[in-house]
C-alpha positions as a Markdown table, in Angstrom:
| # | Residue | x | y | z |
|---|---|---|---|---|
| 1 | Unk | 9.6 | 29.6 | 18.3 |
| 2 | Unk | 7.0 | 29.5 | 21.1 |
| 3 | Unk | 4.2 | 29.2 | 18.7 |
| 4 | Unk | 5.7 | 25.8 | 17.5 |
| 5 | Unk | 5.5 | 24.5 | 21.0 |
| 6 | Unk | 1.8 | 23.9 | 21.0 |
| 7 | Unk | 0.5 | 21.8 | 23.8 |
| 8 | Unk | -1.1 | 18.6 | 22.6 |
| 9 | Unk | -2.4 | 15.6 | 24.5 |
| 10 | Unk | 0.0 | 12.6 | 24.2 |
| 11 | Unk | -2.4 | 10.9 | 21.7 |
| 12 | Unk | -2.5 | 14.1 | 19.5 |
| 13 | Unk | 1.3 | 14.5 | 19.7 |
| 14 | Unk | 2.0 | 11.0 | 18.8 |
| 15 | Unk | -0.4 | 11.2 | 15.8 |
| 16 | Unk | 1.3 | 14.4 | 14.7 |
| 17 | Unk | 4.7 | 13.0 | 14.6 |
| 18 | Unk | 3.7 | 10.1 | 12.9 |
| 19 | Unk | 2.0 | 12.3 | 10.2 |
| 20 | Unk | 5.1 | 14.3 | 9.9 |
| 21 | Unk | 7.2 | 11.0 | 9.5 |
| 22 | Unk | 4.8 | 9.9 | 6.8 |
| 23 | Unk | 5.2 | 13.1 | 4.9 |
| 24 | Unk | 8.9 | 12.9 | 5.0 |
| 25 | Unk | 8.8 | 9.2 | 3.9 |
| 26 | Unk | 6.8 | 10.2 | 0.8 |
| 27 | Unk | 9.8 | 12.0 | -0.5 |
| 28 | Unk | 12.7 | 10.1 | 1.2 |
| 29 | Unk | 13.7 | 6.5 | 1.6 |
| 30 | Unk | 13.3 | 5.2 | 5.1 |
| 31 | Unk | 16.9 | 5.3 | 5.8 |
| 32 | Unk | 17.0 | 9.1 | 5.2 |
| 33 | Unk | 14.0 | 10.0 | 7.8 |
| 34 | Unk | 15.6 | 12.3 | 10.3 |
| 35 | Unk | 14.3 | 12.1 | 13.7 |
| 36 | Unk | 15.9 | 15.5 | 14.4 |
| 37 | Unk | 14.1 | 17.3 | 11.6 |
| 38 | Unk | 10.7 | 15.7 | 12.6 |
| 39 | Unk | 11.4 | 17.1 | 16.2 |
| 40 | Unk | 12.1 | 20.5 | 14.9 |
| 41 | Unk | 9.1 | 20.6 | 12.7 |
| 42 | Unk | 6.9 | 19.5 | 15.6 |
| 43 | Unk | 8.5 | 21.9 | 18.0 |
| 44 | Unk | 9.6 | 19.1 | 20.4 |
| 45 | Unk | 12.9 | 17.5 | 21.5 |
| 46 | Unk | 14.2 | 14.4 | 20.0 |
| 47 | Unk | 14.0 | 12.9 | 23.4 |
| 48 | Unk | 10.1 | 13.1 | 23.2 |
| 49 | Unk | 10.0 | 11.0 | 20.0 |
| 50 | Unk | 12.0 | 8.4 | 21.8 |
| 51 | Unk | 9.8 | 8.8 | 24.9 |
| 52 | Unk | 6.7 | 8.0 | 22.8 |
| 53 | Unk | 8.3 | 5.3 | 20.3 |
| 54 | Unk | 11.1 | 3.9 | 22.3 |
| 55 | Unk | 13.8 | 4.4 | 19.5 |
| 56 | Unk | 14.3 | 5.5 | 16.1 |
| 57 | Unk | 13.2 | 2.1 | 14.8 |
| 58 | Unk | 10.1 | 2.2 | 16.8 |
| 59 | Unk | 9.2 | 5.5 | 15.3 |
| 60 | Unk | 9.8 | 4.3 | 11.8 |
| 61 | Unk | 7.8 | 1.1 | 12.5 |
| 62 | Unk | 4.9 | 3.3 | 13.6 |
| 63 | Unk | 5.1 | 5.5 | 10.5 |
| 64 | Unk | 5.2 | 2.4 | 8.2 |
| 65 | Unk | 2.2 | 0.9 | 10.0 |
| 66 | Unk | 0.3 | 4.2 | 9.5 |
| 67 | Unk | 1.4 | 4.0 | 5.9 |
| 68 | Unk | 0.1 | 0.6 | 5.3 |
| 69 | Unk | -3.3 | 1.5 | 6.9 |
| 70 | Unk | -3.5 | 4.6 | 4.9 |
| 71 | Unk | -3.0 | 2.5 | 1.6 |
| 72 | Unk | -5.4 | -0.1 | 2.7 |
| 73 | Unk | -8.1 | 2.6 | 3.4 |
| 74 | Unk | -7.4 | 4.5 | 0.2 |
| 75 | Unk | -8.0 | 1.5 | -2.0 |
| 76 | Unk | -11.2 | 0.4 | -0.4 |
| 77 | Unk | -13.4 | -0.9 | -3.3 |
| 78 | Unk | -16.5 | 1.0 | -4.1 |
| 79 | Unk | -19.5 | -1.3 | -3.5 |
| 80 | Unk | -21.5 | 0.7 | -5.9 |
| 81 | Unk | -19.6 | -0.4 | -8.9 |
| 82 | Unk | -19.8 | -3.6 | -10.9 |
| 83 | Unk | -17.3 | -6.3 | -9.6 |
| 84 | Unk | -14.6 | -5.8 | -12.4 |
| 85 | Unk | -15.0 | -2.0 | -12.1 |
| 86 | Unk | -14.6 | -2.2 | -8.4 |
| 87 | Unk | -11.1 | -4.1 | -9.0 |
| 88 | Unk | -10.1 | -1.2 | -11.6 |
| 89 | Unk | -11.3 | 1.4 | -9.2 |
| 90 | Unk | -9.2 | -0.1 | -6.4 |
| 91 | Unk | -6.1 | -0.4 | -8.8 |
| 92 | Unk | -6.5 | 3.1 | -9.8 |
| 93 | Unk | -6.6 | 4.4 | -6.3 |
| 94 | Unk | -3.6 | 2.2 | -5.5 |
| 95 | Unk | -1.7 | 3.5 | -8.4 |
| 96 | Unk | -2.5 | 7.1 | -7.4 |
| 97 | Unk | -1.4 | 6.4 | -3.7 |
| 98 | Unk | 2.0 | 4.8 | -4.8 |
| 99 | Unk | 2.7 | 7.5 | -7.2 |
| 100 | Unk | 2.1 | 10.3 | -4.6 |
| 101 | Unk | 4.0 | 8.2 | -2.0 |
| 102 | Unk | 6.6 | 6.5 | -4.0 |
| 103 | Unk | 9.5 | 6.5 | -1.5 |
| 104 | Unk | 7.3 | 5.5 | 1.5 |
| 105 | Unk | 5.7 | 2.8 | -0.5 |
| 106 | Unk | 9.0 | 1.3 | -1.7 |
| 107 | Unk | 10.1 | 1.5 | 2.1 |
| 108 | Unk | 7.0 | -0.5 | 2.9 |
| 109 | Unk | 7.9 | -3.3 | 0.4 |
| 110 | Unk | 11.5 | -3.5 | 1.2 |
| 111 | Unk | 10.6 | -3.9 | 4.7 |
| 112 | Unk | 10.0 | -7.6 | 3.7 |
| 113 | Unk | 13.7 | -8.0 | 3.1 |
| 114 | Unk | 15.0 | -6.3 | 6.2 |
| 115 | Unk | 16.4 | -8.1 | 9.4 |
| 116 | Unk | 13.6 | -6.3 | 11.3 |
| 117 | Unk | 11.0 | -8.9 | 12.2 |
| 118 | Unk | 8.5 | -6.1 | 13.1 |
| 119 | Unk | 8.9 | -4.5 | 9.6 |
| 120 | Unk | 8.6 | -7.8 | 7.9 |
| 121 | Unk | 5.2 | -8.4 | 9.9 |
| 122 | Unk | 3.8 | -5.0 | 8.8 |
| 123 | Unk | 4.5 | -6.1 | 5.2 |
| 124 | Unk | 3.1 | -9.5 | 5.6 |
| 125 | Unk | -0.2 | -8.0 | 7.3 |
| 126 | Unk | -0.6 | -5.5 | 4.4 |
| 127 | Unk | -0.2 | -8.2 | 1.8 |
| 128 | Unk | -2.8 | -10.3 | 3.6 |
| 129 | Unk | -5.4 | -7.6 | 4.1 |
| 130 | Unk | -5.1 | -7.1 | 0.4 |
| 131 | Unk | -5.4 | -10.8 | -0.5 |
| 132 | Unk | -8.3 | -11.1 | 1.7 |
| 133 | Unk | -10.0 | -8.2 | 0.1 |
| 134 | Unk | -9.5 | -9.6 | -3.4 |
| 135 | Unk | -10.6 | -13.1 | -2.4 |
| 136 | Unk | -13.7 | -11.8 | -0.9 |
| 137 | Unk | -14.6 | -10.5 | -4.4 |
| 138 | Unk | -13.4 | -12.9 | -6.9 |
| 139 | Unk | -16.5 | -14.9 | -6.8 |
| 140 | Unk | -18.4 | -11.8 | -8.2 |
| 141 | Unk | -16.3 | -11.7 | -11.2 |
| 142 | Unk | -17.0 | -15.2 | -12.1 |
| 143 | Unk | -13.9 | -17.1 | -10.3 |
| 144 | Unk | -14.9 | -19.7 | -7.8 |
| 145 | Unk | -12.6 | -19.5 | -4.9 |
| 146 | Unk | -10.2 | -22.5 | -4.4 |
| 147 | Unk | -6.6 | -23.3 | -3.3 |
| 148 | Unk | -5.6 | -22.6 | -6.9 |
| 149 | Unk | -7.2 | -19.2 | -6.7 |
| 150 | Unk | -6.1 | -18.2 | -3.3 |
| 151 | Unk | -2.5 | -18.9 | -4.4 |
| 152 | Unk | -2.9 | -17.0 | -7.7 |
| 153 | Unk | -4.4 | -14.0 | -5.9 |
| 154 | Unk | -1.4 | -13.7 | -3.6 |
| 155 | Unk | 0.9 | -14.0 | -6.5 |
| 156 | Unk | -1.0 | -11.5 | -8.5 |
| 157 | Unk | -0.7 | -9.0 | -5.6 |
| 158 | Unk | 3.3 | -9.7 | -5.5 |
| 159 | Unk | 3.0 | -9.0 | -9.4 |
| 160 | Unk | 1.2 | -5.7 | -9.0 |
| 161 | Unk | 3.6 | -4.4 | -6.5 |
| 162 | Unk | 6.6 | -5.1 | -8.5 |
| 163 | Unk | 5.3 | -4.1 | -11.8 |
| 164 | Unk | 4.2 | -0.8 | -10.4 |
| 165 | Unk | 7.5 | -0.1 | -8.7 |
| 166 | Unk | 9.2 | -1.0 | -12.1 |
| 167 | Unk | 6.8 | 1.4 | -14.0 |
| 168 | Unk | 7.4 | 4.3 | -11.7 |
| 169 | Unk | 11.2 | 4.0 | -12.6 |
| 170 | Unk | 10.5 | 3.3 | -16.3 |
| 171 | Unk | 7.1 | 4.5 | -17.3 |
| 172 | Unk | 7.3 | 3.1 | -20.8 |
| 173 | Unk | 3.5 | 2.0 | -20.9 |
| 174 | Unk | 0.9 | 4.7 | -20.4 |
| 175 | Unk | -1.1 | 5.0 | -17.2 |
| 176 | Unk | -4.1 | 3.2 | -18.9 |
| 177 | Unk | -2.1 | 0.6 | -20.5 |
| 178 | Unk | -0.5 | -0.3 | -17.0 |
| 179 | Unk | -4.0 | -0.5 | -15.4 |
| 180 | Unk | -5.4 | -2.7 | -18.2 |
| 181 | Unk | -2.4 | -5.0 | -17.7 |
| 182 | Unk | -2.9 | -5.1 | -14.0 |
| 183 | Unk | -6.7 | -5.5 | -14.2 |
| 184 | Unk | -6.7 | -8.5 | -16.5 |
| 185 | Unk | -3.7 | -10.2 | -15.1 |
| 186 | Unk | -5.9 | -11.4 | -12.1 |
| 187 | Unk | -8.2 | -13.7 | -14.4 |
| 188 | Unk | -5.3 | -14.6 | -16.5 |
| 189 | Unk | -3.3 | -16.3 | -13.6 |
| 190 | Unk | -6.5 | -17.5 | -11.7 |
| 191 | Unk | -8.6 | -19.0 | -14.4 |
| 192 | Unk | -7.5 | -21.7 | -16.9 |
| 193 | Unk | -7.1 | -20.1 | -20.4 |
| 194 | Unk | -10.4 | -21.0 | -21.7 |
| 195 | Unk | -12.3 | -19.6 | -18.8 |
| 196 | Unk | -10.2 | -16.6 | -18.8 |
| 197 | Unk | -11.0 | -15.9 | -22.4 |
| 198 | Unk | -14.6 | -16.4 | -21.7 |
| 199 | Unk | -14.7 | -13.9 | -19.0 |
| 200 | Unk | -13.0 | -11.3 | -21.2 |
| 201 | Unk | -15.5 | -12.0 | -24.1 |
| 202 | Unk | -18.3 | -11.8 | -21.6 |
| 203 | Unk | -17.2 | -8.5 | -20.3 |
| 204 | Unk | -16.6 | -6.9 | -23.7 |
| 205 | Unk | -20.1 | -7.6 | -24.5 |
| 206 | Unk | -21.7 | -6.0 | -21.2 |
């Protein structure tokens, strides 16, 4: 037991606790995360977790924030790829991340429906970061930025979130079919039908 009680700096201990919480959240719903188990795994008292995070809710909020940033980092587009390939690369990384962290990801999304304002804020900040990222790149795939496009991109991100969650429960499409659906849904909702078809045709011949 003494080996578990490794002395760490406050910053390192806090990071360790958040990491353990993230690991637990990857296989459990947020309501099933146990502060007692986290403390036991870290070899610290439950009171120390409350010392660092204020409460169990404060700890869960820190874990969800970490999960959000981890997902944003994991889905960073590869600037060496062509614009549409960047989108597919990010979607593939997104799908990989969500598959590996299913319960944690669902908790992040469902946080938007809780009564906790801080949890809702994390969700909104996550979606906003993803929206900004896409909007920075849509001109590169032939979609001029406009109010219509900004609205469509935000709606597309919500579509991706819900579609992936449904697919995880009922994977009736193959992984490749799912990625194809998500990839082409963006120009389909952001462009008028003629321009969307033209973009598909142009891409098919490149």
